[in-house]
C-alpha positions, 0 to 999 in steps of 0.5 A: 832349250836355247837361251833368250839370245837364241831363236828356238830353232837355234842359230841359222847356218852361215852366220850369226844372224839373218842380216849379216850378208848385207852388213858390208853395204852402207846405204847412206844418203849419198848412196841413195841420191846417186841411185839411177832408179827409185822405188815408188811409194805406195801411193805412187804405185797405186797411180803409176800403173804397172811401172813401180820405179822411176829413173833418176839423174836424167831430166826429160832424156837430157844430159847429166849435170856433169855433162852439161857443165863440161860442154859449157866449159868447152864453149867458154874456152872456144869463145875466148880463143876466138875473141883473143884471135880477133882482138889481139892486144898487139897490132899485127905487122903489116896491118892495113890501118894507115890513114889516107895521105893528104897532099898538095903539089904547087907549081912555081913559075919562073921569076924575073930572072927567067929559067935557071940554066947551066951553060953547056961546057966542054966535058971534064971542065968541072970548074967551068960548069960550076961557074957557068950558073946563069944569073938571076935576080939577087933577091926574091922580091925582084920578081914580086908583083904588086899583089904580093903580100908582105909576109911572102916578100919577107919570107922570100928574101932568104939568102941561101946558095944552093951550090953549098948544098950536099950532094945526093944522099949526104943531104939527108942527114938524121938527128940523134935518136932518143927513147920516148914514153912507149918507144925505145931508142932503137925504135926511134932510130929505126923510124928515122932511118925508114924516113930517110930511106923513103926520101932517098928512094922517092927523090933521088933514085934515077929509076924512079925519077926518069925510068917510071919505076914505082915499086921501090917507093911502094914497097916502103909504104904501109899496106893500108896506103898502097891502094891509094898509091896505086890509084895515084900512079894509075890515074893521077888527078889534082884532088889532094889525094891522088897526085903521083907527084905527091908521093915521089919526084918524077919527070917525063923521060921523053922531055928531059933527062939527067945531066951527066956529071951533075948530081942532085943537090940536097938541103934540109932536115928531119925533126926529132920523132915525137909520140902523137896518139900512140905513134911516132911522128916526124917531119922531113923538109928538104929542097932538091935541085936537079940538073936536067937536060932537055931531050933534043930531037935535032941533035943540037946541044941543049942547056941544062935546066936547074929544077927545084923541088921542095918536099915537106913530108910528115911521117907516122910510125906505129909499132906494127909499121916498125915491125914490118919496116914500113912507113906511113905518110900523113901529109906532103906539101910539094913546091916545084919549079920552074913550071907552068901554073897548071897543077893538073899537069903536075899531078903526073909528072914535073914538067920543067919550063924550058928556055925555048918554051919560056921565050917563045922562040924555036931555039934557046942559047945558054948564053942568053942575056939577062934581059932576054931572060927577063923577057922570057919570064914576062912571057911565062907570067902572061898566065900569071899565078892566081896569087901573084905571090913570090915563093922561095922554095929555099926558105924553110922558115915558112910552110909550103904554100897551097897556091901556084906562085912565082918562083923566087929566091937565090938560084944555083 
């Protein structure tokens, strides 16, 4: 007979007990929860019909929690990538965010001295040409009318001899550059050079002045201002936004051309760039004196007209502008003369008043007397400017005017 520890029939074959074959399987709580199926309880089997089990891990045929979490992470990552792509913290080069340019173009009529001219001389006589400057009144107040206000008279008496101006690009000197809070010294220097390039191309390039070219100027502009520029060139209008001459200096080549041997004279300055609303801003204020020869239809020699343009331009540079080597113009004020007091015609070209036009005669001589020039000025002044004010384009102590005036100040 077996002992008490053994069953009556003895120990079964294959092991020490009937449960030994399942000892390697641990049915802990995590194992039970991970099971895909679950046996119903007795009460549930009575009401469940023929199906004694139910599935686990899937809810209504949906995805598992792990799958849902993975899809959620993917969606979040994709949304973040889209957001960062459209809201990049650094502006993209060439981004079209520039504001419109506000401009004014102010014609200046001939003063009491008449149309300033250079007498025609034999070629190669540079000294004679320099000494052949037609004389005008010694001060701007000589051309003043009773309606001229005191401030205009005071500001127009500046004694400046444009013959001392630098020749061409030499008159576009730059100040020293220094770093600002958010722009390095190199970036400030780059802003100055870009402003200098724009002033040179838009005011001294012969192709722009007389050849009708506009691409050299357009290529320097920020992309956000090119649409306004294109409209100004295609359909110029005197509205403070779309004058072609608010962007550049240009003459009608069928009327006048450059005088051989006479380079444009330039005087003015650029201000040191400062930070304004997260961008660099500077102002260029320059006076240009052009020597123009009227186009002759009968082959007669024409006197050289000295035409003066003062340009006061405010430039703005964002980090994106500097990265793209582009400029933004926020405002420009231009005074030009001698011209008729007709801002509408000045929107497309600067059209100088010529000696013959001013005097009302069929021809004009460069040796006309001072009294003849005074008569010419009186004829032009018959269509007097609205203000009657004398405006000196050589006086940098005042801002550019916004009304047509009488040209005053020393004449080269």
